[in-house]
N, C-alpha and C positions, 0 to 999 in steps of 0.2 A: 504493500500500500504506500509506503514512504516513497519508493521509486516512482510509482505512478503519479503521486502528488507532485513530486519534484519535476517530472516531465511536463505536467500540465502547467505548473507555475512558469517554467521556462518558456513554453509555447505562448502563454498569455502575455508575457513581457516582450516576446518577439513581436507579437501583434501590436502591443502598445508602442514599441519603439518606432514602428512604421508610421504611427500618427504623430508621435512627439518630434520626429526629425524635422517636420515642417515648421515646428514652433521654435526649437532651440538653435537652428541653423548651424549645426555641426555635422560632420560626416556620420553616416549611419553606423559604421563599425566602431567609431570612438564613443558614440552614444550608447551602443549596446555593451561595450566593455565597461563603461561607467555604471550602467544599470547592474551588470553582474557584480561589480565590486561593491556597489551599495547594498545589494542583497546579502553579500557574504561578510560585510565588515562587522556587524554586531556579533557579539560572542555567541548568540543563539540564532544567528542568521543561517542562510543556506550554505552548506558545505558539501563538497563532493570530491572523492578521490578518483582521478582520471587514470584509467588503464591506457597507456599510450598506444598499444597495439589495437585495442578495441576502438579507441578514439580515431585512429587513422582509418580503420576499416569502415566505421559508420559514416564519417563525415567526408573524408577526402575523395574517395572514388566518385561518388555522384556529383560533387561540386566540380572537380576537375573534368569529368566527362561532359558536364553541361557547358563549361567554359570552352572546352575543346570543340564541341559540336557547334557552338555559336561563333567560333573564331573564323575570320575570313580566310579561307584556304588559299585563294589566289595570291593574296598579299603575303601570307606566310611563306609561300613558295618563292615569290619574288624577292623577299627579304631574308631568305634562309641564311645567307652569309653573316649579316650582323646579328641575327637571332642566335645562331650557333656560337658565334664569337662570345656573346654575353652568357649563353646558357652553359658553355663548357669552359672557355678561356677565362672569363671573369670569375668563375667559381674557384679555379685553381689560384688565380691571382689574389682573390680575397682570402683564401685559406692561408697562403704564405704571408701576405702583408698583415692581415688582422691577427693571425696567430702569434707572430713575433711581437707585434705592438701590444697585445694583451699580456704576453709573458713578461714584457718589459714594464708595463704599467702595474701589473699585479704579480710580482715574482713568486708568490706562493702557489700559483697555478702552474703545474708542470707543462712543458712545451707540447706534449702529446694531447693533453686535455685542452690546451689553448687551441690547438689545431682542430680538435673535435668541435669546440664551440664555434670557431670560424666556419667550419664546414656546414654546420646546421644553420648558421646565420646567412650563408651565401645565397640560398634560394629566396627569390621574391615570391610573395604569396599571390597566386592568381586571383583568389577571391578578394583579397584586400585591394589589389591593384584596380580591379574593375569597380570596386566600391568607392575608392578614393579619387581616381583619376577621372576628370570630367572630359568627355570626348569633345565637347564644344570649345575647350580652351587649349587643348593639346593637339599639335599637328598630327594628321592621320597616320603619316609614316612612322612617327615616334610611337604612337599608340599601338600600332600593329606590332612593332618590335617588342614593346613591353609585354603585350599579350603572349606573343610567341615565346619570349624568354621565360616568362613565369610558368608556362606550361611544361617547359623542358628542363629547366635547371633544378627542379625538385629531385629528379632522378640522380643527376650528377652530384648534387650537394649531399643527399642522404647516403649515397654509396660511399663517398669519401668520408662521411661522418662515421660510418661503420668501420672503415679501415682505421681511422684515428682512434676510435674506442678500442679496437682490437690491439693496436699498438700500445695504448695505455695499460691494457690488461696484461699483455705478454711481455712488454718492454722491448719488442722488436718490430721491424717494419721492412717488408720486401716490396720495392717499387715494381719489379716485374710481376710479382703475384698480384699486387693491387691493380696494375694495368689490365692484366688478363681478366680479373674478376669484374672490373668496371665494364670492359667490352662485353663480357658475358651477360652482366645485369642489364645492359642497354639492349643488346640484340634479343635476348630471351624475353625481356619485357615487351618489346615491339611485337614479337611473334605471339606472345600470350594475348595481347590485345586483339590481334587479327583472329586468333583461334577462338576467342570468346565471341567475336562478332559472327564467325562462321557457325558456331553452335547456336546462337540466337536466331540466325536466319533459318537454319534447319528446323528449329523448334517452331518458328512461325509457319514454315511450310507445312509441317505436320498438322498444326492446328487448323490451317486453311483447308487441308484435304479432308479433315473430319467433317467440316461443315456445321454451320450453326453455332460455332464457338463464340462465346460472349466477347465483346470488345475488351472487357476488363482483363481477360486472360492474356490477350495479345499485349495490352499495355504493361502487364506485370512482367512479361518477358523483357521488354525494353527497360523497365526499372531495374531488373536484376542484372542486366548486361554489364555495367561498370563494376559491380561487386564480383561477378564471375571472373572478369578480366583480372581484377586485383588479386583474387585468391589463387588463380592459376599461376600467376607470376610469382607470388610469394611462396607457393608450394614448391616451385622449382628453384628457389633462391635468386630470383630476378627482381626487377624493380616493379612492384605493383602499381606505383604511381604512374610510371611511364606506360604501363599496360592500359590503365584507365584512360590516360590521355590519348594513346593510339586508337583505342576503340572509339573515343569521341571524335577524333579527327577523321576517321575513315567511315564512320556511320553515314554521314550525309551523302557520300559518293558511292557507297557500296550497293545501293539499290535495295536495301533491306526494307524500306518503307513501302515498296510495292507489295509486300506480303501482309501489310496491315490494311484493315478495312478503313473506310473513310471516317467512321465514328471513332475507331481506335486511334487514328492519326490525330484527330482533334483532341481526344481525351489525353493522349500521350503528351502533346505539346502543352496543354493546360496544366497537367499534373507536374510536368518538369518545372514549369514556371513557379508553381506553388512550392514544390520541394526545394528548389534553389533558394527561394526567399526564407523558408523555414530553417533549412540546414545552415544557411549563411548566418542568420540571426542567432540561432542556438549556439553555433560555434563561437561567435564573439562573446556572447553572454557567458559561456563556459570559461572562456579565457579570463573574463573579468572576475568570475568566481574564484579563480586561483590567485588573484593578485593580493588580497589581504593577507593570506597565509605566507605568501612569498615575502611581502614587505615586513611582516612581523618577525620573520626569521632572517633579518639582515645579517649576513655572515660577519663574524668579528674581524676577518681580514680586511673588510672595507670600512670599519668604524674605529680605526686606531685613534683618531683625533676627534672627529665630529660624527654623531650618530646619523644625521640626515644629510648634511652638506657633502661629505666625502662620497657616499654611495651615489647620490644624484649626479655629482660632478663626474664620477667614473663612468656612469651610464651615458651621460651626454657626450663625453670625449669619445667613447667607443662608437656611439651612433654616428658622430661626425667623421670618425675614422672610416666607417663602412661607406658613408656617402662620399667621402673624399677618394677612397680607392675606386669606387664606381665611376666617379667623374674622371679620374685619371685614365681608367681603362677605356671609357667611351671616347675621350679625347684622342688617345693613341689610335684607336680603331678608326676614328673619323679621319685623322691625318693619313693613316695607311691607305684608306679607301680613296682619298684624294690623289695620293701619289700613284696608286694603281690605275686610276682613271686617266691621269695625265699620260702615263706610260702607254696605256692602251688607246690613247687619243679619243677617249670618251668624255662626255660632259660630267664634271664632278658636281655632286650634290652635298656639300658640307652642311652640317647641322647648325653651326654657330654656337656661341658661348651660352646663350640663354636656353636653347633647346637641350644642350648637353647638361646644363644644370637642372633643368626640369626632369630630364631622364634619370639623373642621379637621385634627386629627391623623391621621385615617384617609385623607386625601388623599395617599397615597404616590406616589412616582414610580418608574419602572421601565424596561423595555426600550425603549419607544418614545422616551423621552428620550435614552438613550444612543445608539440607532441614529440618531436625528435629528442629534445634535450631532457624531457621527463623520462625518456626510455633509457637513460644512463643507468648502468648497473649499480647496485648499492655497495658491492664489495669487489675486491680484486680476487684473483684465483687463490691467493693464500689466506683469504678470509678477512684481510684488513679493509677498512673503509675505502671506497673509491675516492681518490684525491680530489679535493676542491669541488665536490659535486654540488653542494649547496650554493657555492659562489657562482658557478657557471649557470645554474638554473636561475638565480636572481638576476644575473647580468643579461641572460637571454630574454627574460620577461621584460626587463627594463628597456632593452633595445627595441623590442616589439612595440611597446607603448610609445617610446620616444620617436621612433621612425613614423608611426602613424600620426602623431601630433604634429611633427615637423612638416610632413607632407600635407596635412590638412590645412595648416596655417600658411605655409610658404608657397605651395604649388600654385594656388590661384594668382598670387602676386607675381611670381616668376613668369607664368605662362600668359599673363595679360597682354594681348596684342600680338601673340605669336600666330594666331589663326586670322588670316585676312577676312574682312567681312564679305559676304556674298553667299551664293548658294553652295551648300555642302556638295562636294563631288559625288558622295554616295547617293544623295537625293537626286542629283542630275542623272546619274547612271540608272537609278530606279525609274525615273521619268521616261528616259529613252527606251528602256526595256519594256515598260508598260505600253508605250505607243507601238512598239514593234510587235508585241504579242497581240494587241488589239487588231492591227492591220492583218496579221495572219489569220485571226479568227474571222474577220469580215470576208476575206477572200474565200475561206472554206465554206462559210454559211451561204454566200452568194452562189458558189458553184453548186452546192447541194440544192438550193432553192430553184436554180435554173433547170435542174434535172427532174423536176416534179411533173412534167407532162402538161396536160391541159385540163380545163374544166374547173368546177368549184373547189375540188381538193387542191389543185395547183394554185388557185387564187388564195385560198386559206394558207397554204404553205408560204407563199410570197409575203402575205400580210404578217405572219408570225416572224419570218426572216427579217422583214423591214423593222419590226419592233425591236428585235434583238440587236440588229446592226446599229440602230439609233443609239443604243446604250454604249456600244463600242466606239462610235464616232464621238460621243461626248467625252469618253476617256482619252481619245487621241487629241481632242481639242484642249483638254486640261493639261496635256503634256506638250503643247505647242511651244516652240522656241520663242515666239513673240509674246511679250509680257501682256499686251493688250488682249490678245486672244485667250491667253491663260486666265486673265482676270475675269473675262466674260464667262468662261467655262466654270471657273470657281464659283461665281455668283449663281449660275444656273444649278451647279451641283449643290450649293448650300440650300437653295430653295427646295430642291428635290429631297435632300436629307431631312429638312424640316418637315415636309409633308409626310415622308415615310415614317418618321418618328411619331408624328401625330397618329398615323394609321396604326402603328404598333401599339401605342397606348390604348387606342380604342379596342383593338383586338384583345389585349390583356384584360381590360375592364369587362368586355363581353364574356370572355371565358370564365372569369371569376363570378360574374353575375349568374351564368348558367349553372355553375357549381353550387352557388348559394340556393338557387331555386330547384336544385336536384334534377336538372335536365341532363347533367353528365355526372359521372362519378369522379373520384379523386385521381384514378389512374388516367382517365382521358384528359383531365385538367393538367396533370403533370406532363403528359406527352405534348400537349399543345403549347404549354408555357415553355417547355424546353426548346421547341422549334422557334417560338417567338424570341426567346432569349438569344439563340444562335443568330437569328437574323439581325437582332439589335447589336450583337457583338461585331458582326461584319460591317454594319453601318458605322459603328464607332471607329473601327479600324480605318474605314475610308475617310471619316472626318478627321482623324488624327493625322493622316498622311497629307491632308490638305493644309 
């Protein structure tokens, strides 16, 4: 019962945070972490012991799968070089630079443990990045690089974290063995993601052959997909995180959705949207629940002179160190790409100082960092306590919070003016695609209508075709390059939506009235209201695009 009440309380505050974020004007992750900390701060407040492995299994696969599925694949392929440079090269650069800096700043932390903390701090959090970074103020190219990096660097960072922990436990480290293990974890993780997708596709095919399978069963297969990918990879000693990311990246282009019924597709997209919000919010609230205990247990190694000032200063210095290393690596990569472009006689596209700084500040840390650092063993092989375990857990939590706060406060100011005013390139591309699809539909409908022969049936066929084609022509007009034509089409569309909404409200009122007078039963009412709601959702989608 206590666990059930705890889950309900967390879910209730996730919903509350969605409303409060409009009032307090702070990023949603920061607000949710603050809510979690407030719930756990009193002595009799909420407290929970997180099992890191269970934490990773429950939260990380679905969230990373959702982010990978939504990521723009074309841009990720085009920007694969800078993405891989950050996802792999920057990870190793951060481990070396931050590890030595931490060992110098806090000498009581052994070098191997310092490298372990650096490795678990090197991945940026895909969930936190998407929550913090505003697409309207950050250049699209930088945003795509940040998305791709955060999806891939979890695997490289956590694999190196395991190697560093093993070195701390055994006192030895083999570069050759570590390199081979890293390559195996990456390759096997990718294969596990593809294998899980194949299993899901076969399961949907079997359900489709049975016939009459409820849409909910098909949706459940899609929900289980990231968990299956993660578990397969972890079972063979590979990267479960990379497996979930791979499954998400490949799902959209694999053709698996053709095995889903129309209702199952709609339900799956709606359910994923809800799950993403719920898991995202619960994750950050759980992070906040850990903070009071971590703060109360400030390690004595950080409080030799001042109980509060010295730990806060240490966390701030380490956070700035992470940001500085990231800025330096981005600057080096930018210069290298400019030199390569000039040697290849191509046009160079440098970022510039402010874009580099925005990319450095936007590299926030989150759930994966905390889950990884909490998985540190309690003791060495000889039974003695793991060295500096409490210190690095405190520092990891501090850097997570500090990076989120700095990004929330500084990024809007740094990025102001980086995006030139005007139509978003993505919106222009969508407008052109919408017009092209409408033209193809008109051509197909007109060809079919002309094949209808003669007589009343043919006239009825042409009348219906003209009515359908008129809607497509309005869509083309709304996508016209000329602003005046688009304005007229938008006004016409606004009037159409207004009338359609009025009709929908009348339909809904009539259905409810028939139910009250017992002309229809509740089953019929729900079926009709579901259809009306779906139509209303489609109209809302059209209105939002305008």
